[in-house]
C-alpha positions as CSV (number, residue, x, y, z in Angstrom):
1,M,13.0,13.7,1.6
2,Q,9.9,11.8,0.9
3,P,7.2,14.6,0.8
4,T,3.9,14.4,2.4
5,L,1.0,13.9,-0.5
6,Y,-2.5,15.2,-0.6
7,T,-5.9,14.0,-2.1
8,E,-9.6,15.4,-1.7
9,R,-9.9,13.3,1.6
10,L,-6.8,12.3,2.8
11,I,-3.1,13.3,3.6
12,L,-0.3,10.9,3.3
13,R,2.8,11.6,5.5
14,P,6.0,9.8,5.7
15,L,5.2,7.0,8.5
16,T,7.6,7.8,11.7
17,L,8.6,5.8,14.6
18,D,5.5,7.8,16.5
19,D,3.3,5.8,14.5
20,A,4.1,2.8,16.4
21,D,1.2,2.8,18.8
22,A,-1.7,3.4,16.0
23,V,-0.6,1.4,13.6
24,Q,-0.3,-1.9,16.3
25,Q,-3.7,-1.1,17.0
26,L,-5.3,-1.0,13.9
27,F,-3.1,-3.6,12.1
28,A,-3.4,-6.5,14.7
29,H,-7.0,-7.8,13.3
30,W,-7.4,-10.9,11.6
31,E,-9.3,-8.9,8.6
32,V,-7.0,-6.7,8.0
33,V,-4.0,-9.0,7.7
34,R,-5.3,-11.9,6.2
35,Y,-4.4,-11.4,2.9
36,L,-1.0,-9.8,3.2
37,N,2.5,-11.9,2.2
38,A,2.9,-14.4,4.7
39,E,5.9,-12.3,5.9
40,V,3.9,-10.7,8.5
41,P,3.7,-12.7,11.6
42,W,0.6,-14.1,13.0
43,P,-0.5,-13.9,15.8
44,Y,0.8,-10.2,15.6
45,P,3.3,-9.6,18.2
46,A,3.0,-7.0,20.7
47,D,6.2,-5.2,19.6
48,G,5.2,-6.2,15.7
49,A,4.2,-2.4,14.6
50,R,7.7,-1.0,16.4
51,S,9.7,-3.5,14.9
52,F,8.4,-3.2,11.7
53,L,8.9,0.3,11.7
54,E,12.6,0.3,13.1
55,N,13.8,-3.0,11.5
56,V,12.2,-2.7,7.8
57,A,10.1,0.4,6.7
58,L,12.6,3.6,8.4
59,P,15.6,1.7,7.0
60,G,14.3,1.1,3.7
61,M,13.3,4.9,3.5
62,A,16.2,6.0,4.7
63,R,18.2,4.0,1.9
64,G,15.7,5.6,-0.5
65,E,14.3,2.0,-1.8
66,Q,11.0,2.1,-0.1
67,W,8.5,5.1,0.8
68,H,5.8,4.5,3.0
69,W,3.0,6.7,4.4
70,A,0.9,7.3,7.0
71,I,-3.1,7.6,5.7
72,C,-4.5,10.0,7.8
73,L,-8.0,12.1,7.1
74,K,-7.8,15.3,6.3
75,H,-10.8,16.2,8.5
76,S,-9.2,14.3,11.5
77,P,-5.2,14.9,10.3
78,D,-3.6,13.0,14.0
79,T,-6.1,10.2,13.1
80,L,-4.2,6.9,11.3
81,V,-6.6,4.8,9.3
82,G,-3.8,3.0,7.1
83,N,-0.8,2.5,5.5
84,I,0.3,2.7,1.5
85,S,4.1,1.9,0.6
86,L,5.9,1.8,-2.8
87,F,8.9,-0.5,-2.9
88,D,11.7,-0.7,-5.4
89,T,11.7,-4.4,-5.3
90,E,11.4,-6.1,-8.6
91,G,7.6,-7.5,-8.8
92,D,6.5,-5.7,-6.0
93,N,6.2,-2.5,-6.0
94,R,2.8,-1.3,-3.7
95,G,1.5,-2.5,-0.7
96,F,-1.6,-1.7,1.7
97,W,-3.8,-2.0,4.4
98,L,-6.7,0.0,5.9
99,G,-8.0,0.0,9.3
100,Q,-11.5,-1.8,9.6
101,P,-14.0,1.2,10.2
102,W,-12.4,3.2,7.3
103,Q,-12.8,0.2,4.5
104,G,-15.3,0.2,1.3
105,Q,-15.4,3.8,1.4
106,G,-13.0,4.5,-1.5
107,L,-9.8,5.8,0.7
108,M,-7.7,3.2,-0.9
109,S,-8.5,3.8,-4.1
110,E,-7.6,7.5,-3.9
111,A,-4.2,6.9,-1.8
112,S,-2.9,4.3,-4.2
113,A,-3.9,7.2,-7.1
114,A,-1.7,9.5,-5.4
115,V,1.4,6.9,-4.9
116,T,0.6,5.8,-8.4
117,D,1.2,9.5,-9.4
118,Y,4.2,9.5,-7.2
119,W,5.9,6.1,-8.8
120,F,5.4,7.3,-11.8
121,G,5.4,11.2,-12.1
122,V,8.2,11.9,-9.0
123,L,10.3,8.6,-9.0
124,E,9.6,8.1,-13.1
125,R,9.7,4.1,-13.0
126,P,8.9,2.5,-16.0
127,V,6.5,-0.1,-14.6
128,L,4.0,-0.6,-11.2
129,H,3.8,-4.4,-10.4
130,V,1.2,-5.5,-7.6
131,P,0.8,-9.0,-6.2
132,K,-2.3,-10.0,-4.2
133,A,-3.9,-12.9,-3.3
134,A,-6.8,-13.9,-5.8
135,P,-9.2,-13.9,-2.8
136,N,-9.0,-10.4,-2.1
137,Q,-11.6,-8.9,-4.1
138,G,-11.2,-5.5,-2.6
139,S,-7.6,-5.2,-3.6
140,R,-8.8,-6.1,-7.6
141,R,-11.3,-4.1,-7.7
142,I,-8.6,-1.0,-6.9
143,S,-6.5,-2.3,-9.4
144,E,-8.9,-2.6,-12.0
145,R,-10.5,0.9,-11.1
146,A,-7.2,2.0,-11.6
147,G,-6.8,0.8,-15.1
148,M,-3.9,-2.2,-14.4
149,R,-3.4,-5.2,-16.0
150,L,-3.4,-8.7,-14.7
151,I,-0.6,-10.4,-16.3
152,K,0.5,-13.3,-14.2
153,T,-1.0,-15.9,-11.6
154,D,1.0,-18.0,-9.8
155,E,0.8,-19.4,-6.0
156,G,1.3,-17.2,-3.0
157,R,2.0,-17.3,0.7
158,F,-0.2,-15.4,2.5
159,V,-1.0,-14.8,6.6
160,E,-4.6,-17.3,5.7
161,G,-2.6,-19.6,3.9
162,I,-1.0,-20.5,0.7
163,F,-3.7,-19.3,-2.6
164,P,-2.8,-18.5,-6.3
165,R,-1.5,-14.9,-6.5
166,E,-2.3,-12.4,-8.8
167,I,0.2,-10.1,-10.5
168,W,-1.2,-6.6,-11.6
169,E,1.2,-4.3,-14.0
170,M,0.5,-0.8,-15.4
171,T,3.4,1.0,-17.6
172,R,4.1,4.4,-16.9
173,E,3.0,5.1,-20.9
174,E,-0.5,4.2,-20.1
175,W,-0.4,5.5,-16.4
176,L,0.6,9.0,-18.7
177,E,-2.0,8.4,-21.1
178,S,-4.7,8.2,-18.3
179,Q,-3.8,11.2,-16.7
180,S,-3.8,13.1,-19.8
181,S,-7.5,11.6,-20.9
182,K,-8.2,13.3,-17.3
183,R,-7.3,16.7,-18.6
C-alpha cells in the first residue's frame, strides 16, 4: 500500500480513479504539458486522464513499480493541484506536473522533497534519476535546489517537440548526507 505523505503545506495522497475529472481539468493545458514526455498525447483527449489512470498509473501502483500521488493543499484537502510520481524505471524515476494557478509558489519543491525522502528512506533505492527538457527552467531549479547533479545531456522527444534533454542524479548516500546536515 502506498502511504499518504504530509509536508508543511501539502497532502500527497495516492491517486485514485476518482481523481480523473480534476486531473483532466488541470492537466489539459499547454503550459502544463509542453515539456512533458512526448508519450503524453496532444491535443489531450477528453478521456486522457481516465485512460492514464486506468491503463498506466493504477496498474503500475498495483504492481509496486510506480507510485503516483495527488498533490493537495492542507488548507483545502479536497482540491487536487497536481501530481507527482516515482517510477522503478532505469534512468527515469520521478515526474510531476502542477496546475497553473499553483505554479511558482515552491509547492513542487516541497512535494519533490517528500517523494525523494520516500524513494531513498522507505524504498531504499540507490539512485534517483530525473530526466527533463532543458528549456524547463522551473524543473531545473527544483533539481538544483535539491542538490542533484546534471550528469548527462542528450536529445529527447517532448510534447512541444525535440529538445536537449538533461538527466539529473542524486545517490542515496548524497541524500543521507543532506538529511544529516539538516538536523
